[in-house]
C-alpha positions as CSV (number, residue, x, y, z in Angstrom):
1,M,96.7,68.9,106.9
2,S,98.1,71.6,104.5
3,L,97.1,72.3,101.0
4,R,99.5,70.9,98.4
5,S,99.8,72.1,94.8
6,A,99.1,68.5,93.6
7,W,95.6,68.9,95.0
8,L,94.7,72.0,92.9
9,P,93.7,70.2,89.7
10,S,91.4,67.9,91.7
11,L,89.9,70.8,93.6
12,H,89.2,72.6,90.4
13,V,87.4,69.6,89.0
14,F,85.5,69.1,92.3
15,A,84.3,72.7,92.3
16,S,82.8,72.2,88.8
17,A,81.2,68.9,89.8
18,A,79.8,70.5,93.0
19,R,78.4,73.4,91.0
20,H,76.6,71.2,88.4
21,Q,75.8,68.3,90.8
22,N,76.6,66.1,87.8
23,L,80.0,64.6,86.8
24,A,79.1,64.5,83.1
25,H,78.2,68.2,83.0
26,A,81.5,69.0,84.8
27,A,83.3,66.9,82.2
28,D,81.7,68.9,79.4
29,E,82.6,72.2,81.1
30,L,86.3,71.2,81.7
31,H,86.7,69.3,78.4
32,L,87.5,66.1,80.2
33,T,86.1,62.6,80.1
34,A,83.6,61.6,82.8
35,S,86.0,59.0,84.0
36,A,88.7,61.7,84.5
37,V,86.3,63.8,86.6
38,S,85.4,60.7,88.6
39,H,89.1,60.0,89.1
40,H,89.8,63.5,90.5
41,V,86.9,63.2,92.9
42,R,88.0,59.8,94.2
43,K,91.5,61.1,94.6
44,L,90.2,63.9,96.8
45,E,88.1,61.6,98.8
46,T,91.0,59.2,99.4
47,L,93.3,62.1,100.5
48,L,90.7,63.6,102.8
49,G,89.3,60.3,104.1
50,V,85.7,61.4,103.6
51,T,82.9,60.9,101.0
52,L,82.3,64.1,99.0
53,F,79.4,62.9,96.8
54,Q,76.5,60.5,97.1
55,R,76.1,58.8,93.6
56,H,72.6,58.2,92.3
57,A,71.0,57.6,88.9
58,R,70.5,61.2,87.9
59,G,73.9,62.4,89.0
60,V,75.5,63.1,92.3
61,A,74.6,65.0,95.5
62,L,77.0,66.6,97.9
63,T,77.4,65.0,101.3
64,P,77.6,67.3,104.4
65,E,81.4,67.0,104.2
66,G,81.3,67.7,100.4
67,G,79.2,70.8,101.1
68,V,81.8,72.2,103.5
69,L,84.5,71.7,101.0
70,A,82.4,73.1,98.1
71,D,81.7,76.3,100.1
72,A,85.3,76.8,101.0
73,V,86.5,76.2,97.4
74,A,83.8,78.6,96.0
75,A,84.8,81.3,98.5
76,A,88.5,80.9,97.6
77,V,87.8,81.1,93.9
78,T,85.7,84.2,94.4
79,D,88.6,85.8,96.3
80,I,91.1,84.9,93.6
81,D,88.8,86.2,90.9
82,A,88.5,89.5,92.8
83,A,92.2,89.8,93.2
84,I,92.8,89.1,89.6
85,A,90.2,91.7,88.6
86,A,91.9,94.2,90.9
87,L,95.3,93.5,89.5
88,A,94.0,93.7,85.9
89,G,92.5,97.1,86.7
90,L,95.9,98.4,87.7
91,R,97.4,97.4,84.4
92,R,98.0,100.5,82.3
93,P,96.2,100.7,79.0
94,Q,98.6,101.1,76.1
95,G,100.2,104.5,76.3
96,A,98.8,105.3,79.7
97,Q,101.0,106.7,82.5
98,R,100.3,106.5,86.2
99,V,100.9,109.2,88.8
100,R,100.7,108.5,92.5
101,V,99.8,111.6,94.6
102,N,99.6,112.1,98.3
103,V,97.3,114.9,99.5
104,L,95.9,116.3,102.7
105,P,92.5,114.8,103.4
106,S,90.8,118.2,103.7
107,L,92.3,119.5,100.4
108,A,91.3,116.3,98.6
109,A,87.7,116.3,99.9
110,C,86.9,120.0,99.5
111,W,89.2,121.1,96.6
112,L,91.0,118.5,94.5
113,V,88.4,115.7,94.0
114,P,85.7,118.0,92.6
115,R,88.2,119.3,90.0
116,L,89.7,115.9,88.9
117,P,87.2,115.3,86.0
118,R,88.7,118.3,84.3
119,F,92.2,116.8,84.6
120,V,91.0,113.4,83.3
121,A,89.3,115.0,80.4
122,A,92.4,116.9,79.4
123,H,94.8,114.0,80.0
124,P,92.9,110.7,79.3
125,Q,96.2,108.8,79.1
126,I,97.1,109.5,82.7
127,R,95.9,107.3,85.6
128,L,95.9,108.8,89.1
129,T,96.4,107.1,92.4
130,I,95.2,109.6,95.1
131,E,96.2,108.9,98.7
132,T,95.3,111.1,101.7
133,E,97.5,111.6,104.8
134,R,98.1,114.4,107.3
135,T,101.7,113.6,108.1
136,L,104.7,114.4,105.9
137,T,105.3,111.6,103.4
138,R,108.6,109.8,102.9
139,F,109.8,109.8,99.3
140,D,111.4,106.4,99.1
141,A,111.2,103.7,96.4
142,A,107.6,102.8,97.5
143,G,106.5,106.4,98.0
144,P,104.4,108.7,95.9
145,D,105.5,110.7,92.8
146,L,104.1,113.9,94.2
147,V,102.8,115.3,97.4
148,V,100.5,118.4,97.9
149,R,101.3,119.9,101.2
150,H,100.4,123.0,103.3
151,G,103.5,124.5,104.7
152,P,106.3,127.1,104.4
153,G,107.4,125.9,101.0
154,R,111.0,125.1,102.1
155,W,111.8,121.5,102.9
156,P,115.4,120.1,102.8
157,G,116.0,118.0,99.7
158,L,112.6,118.7,98.2
159,T,111.5,121.0,95.3
160,A,108.3,122.8,96.1
161,H,106.0,124.3,93.4
162,F,103.8,127.1,94.7
163,L,100.1,126.5,94.1
164,M,98.1,129.0,96.2
165,D,98.1,130.9,99.4
166,D,95.8,130.5,102.3
167,A,93.7,132.7,104.5
168,L,91.2,132.4,107.3
169,F,87.8,134.1,108.0
170,P,84.8,133.3,110.2
171,A,81.8,131.5,108.8
172,A,78.7,129.7,110.1
173,A,75.5,128.1,108.9
174,P,72.8,130.7,108.2
175,T,70.5,128.8,110.6
176,L,73.0,128.9,113.6
177,P,71.1,130.4,116.6
178,G,72.3,133.9,117.4
179,I,73.9,134.6,114.0
180,E,71.3,137.2,113.1
181,G,72.6,139.4,115.9
182,I,76.3,139.3,114.9
183,A,77.4,142.7,113.6
184,A,81.0,142.9,114.8
185,P,84.0,140.5,115.3
186,A,83.8,140.7,119.1
187,Q,80.2,139.4,119.0
188,I,81.4,136.2,117.3
189,A,82.9,135.0,120.6
190,R,79.3,134.6,121.9
191,L,78.8,131.8,119.4
192,P,79.9,128.2,119.9
193,L,83.3,128.0,118.1
194,I,84.8,125.2,116.0
195,F,88.6,124.7,115.8
196,D,90.5,122.5,113.3
197,L,93.9,122.0,115.0
198,G,95.6,124.3,112.5
199,L,98.7,126.2,113.6
200,E,96.8,129.5,113.3
201,G,93.3,129.8,114.6
202,W,90.7,131.8,116.5
203,R,93.2,133.5,118.9
204,E,95.2,134.9,116.0
205,W,92.1,135.9,114.1
206,F,90.6,137.8,117.1
207,R,93.9,139.6,117.6
208,A,93.9,140.6,113.9
209,A,90.3,141.8,114.3
210,G,91.4,144.0,117.3
211,V,89.5,141.9,119.9
212,R,91.8,141.6,122.8
213,T,89.8,140.1,125.6
214,V,88.0,136.9,124.5
215,R,87.8,133.5,126.2
216,L,88.3,130.5,123.8
217,A,88.0,127.5,126.1
218,N,84.5,126.5,124.9
219,M,85.4,125.2,121.5
220,H,84.6,122.1,119.5
221,T,87.7,120.6,118.0
222,F,88.1,118.6,114.8
223,S,91.4,117.1,113.5
224,D,90.7,118.1,109.9
225,A,89.5,121.2,108.2
226,D,86.8,119.6,106.0
227,D,85.2,117.9,109.1
228,A,85.2,121.3,110.8
229,L,83.5,122.9,107.8
230,N,80.9,120.2,107.6
231,A,80.3,120.5,111.3
232,A,79.7,124.3,110.9
233,A,77.4,123.7,108.0
234,A,75.4,121.3,110.2
235,G,74.9,124.1,112.7
236,L,77.4,123.1,115.4
237,G,79.0,126.5,115.6
238,A,81.1,129.1,113.8
239,V,84.2,128.0,112.0
240,L,87.4,129.8,111.1
241,A,87.2,128.8,107.4
242,R,90.1,128.3,105.0
243,K,89.3,130.4,101.9
244,H,89.9,127.7,99.3
245,L,88.3,124.8,101.2
246,A,85.2,126.9,102.1
247,Q,84.4,127.9,98.5
248,P,81.8,125.2,97.8
249,F,80.2,125.8,101.2
250,L,79.8,129.5,100.5
251,A,78.7,129.0,96.9
252,D,75.7,126.8,97.8
253,G,74.8,128.7,100.9
254,R,75.6,126.1,103.5
255,L,77.9,128.7,105.1
256,V,77.9,132.5,105.2
257,R,80.7,134.9,106.0
258,L,80.7,136.6,109.4
259,P,82.0,140.1,110.1
260,G,85.7,140.6,110.4
261,P,89.0,140.6,108.5
262,V,90.5,137.9,106.3
263,L,93.6,136.7,108.0
264,P,96.4,135.6,105.6
265,T,98.2,132.5,107.0
266,R,102.0,132.0,107.2
267,F,101.7,128.7,105.2
268,A,100.5,128.0,101.6
269,Y,99.9,125.0,99.4
270,Y,102.7,123.4,97.4
271,A,103.2,120.5,95.1
272,V,106.4,118.8,96.3
273,H,108.8,116.1,95.0
274,P,112.4,115.1,95.7
275,A,114.9,117.7,94.3
276,E,117.0,115.0,92.7
277,R,114.1,113.3,91.0
278,T,112.9,114.9,87.7
279,P,109.0,114.5,87.5
280,S,107.8,112.2,84.8
281,P,105.9,113.8,81.9
282,A,102.6,112.7,83.6
283,A,103.6,114.1,87.0
284,A,104.8,117.4,85.3
285,A,101.5,117.6,83.5
286,L,99.7,117.2,86.9
287,I,101.8,119.9,88.5
288,D,101.1,122.3,85.6
289,W,97.3,121.6,85.9
290,L,97.4,122.0,89.7
291,Q,99.0,125.4,89.3
292,R,96.3,126.5,86.8
293,E,93.5,125.3,88.9
294,A,95.0,126.9,92.0
295,H,95.2,130.3,90.2
296,A,91.6,130.0,89.1
297,S,90.6,129.0,92.7
298,S,92.5,132.1,94.1
299,V,90.7,134.4,91.7
300,A,87.3,132.9,92.7
301,A,88.2,133.0,96.5
302,N,89.3,136.6,96.3
303,A,86.1,137.6,94.5
304,M,84.2,136.1,97.5
305,A,86.3,138.0,100.0
């Protein structure tokens, strides 16, 4: 038996009566007469072919069948209330603008999210939707306004705004066994190593450090850079850290730098949008803020180098 719209008023009345266990109290709540409430209940009972309430002198009591329906209606009302609240939360306050941004998970976790309170304080009229994804995002009608990506800075049909460069250096937890004896880049190969699936990694770094003969088969691998950093901070091994993502780990002592060069990467971070689409004022404000934050981050990262 399918739900029909004509049943909805009666279900609404039934839900109130079931909650109060009293038809008169339900009538007061719904601004109906007691006979109207009773009519709706009898209508449901006729349609369903079951008795929903046992009547007694002090009111009514749910039958087992009535209890099943009352639970189902209450759950449905709760779900509808939650959906309405969620939709209401998406409504823009007067004068507010929304910007939808897609960001790499590692950059969001280690760099962007801790800085967002500053953006919100400076732009209280802007509401952000932050999405994380590792793959390149499609800019279609349902896509984001802006994407922050790590790459060459040249994508067909897209405009890329430079944010900050990137570089790699070795780091590990100060408690990692064997770290106290590391005095030269070649000795880092003795440690368990962590890899994050980046296009440039330990092999390129050891080559830049002048270490030619090193075996890299025994590595722990993580699909994302922030997971690799957290694993290193937990003592799993040495990580080839990205300089912007590693700042909070170095600042609070969870990681320490190991000997060796800083390896500039071929790729950098960019804010990207379709070339034919002029960013909205809110998106333009976010791009400008990202560039200022990226400059400050570069200054801080270079000071730690």
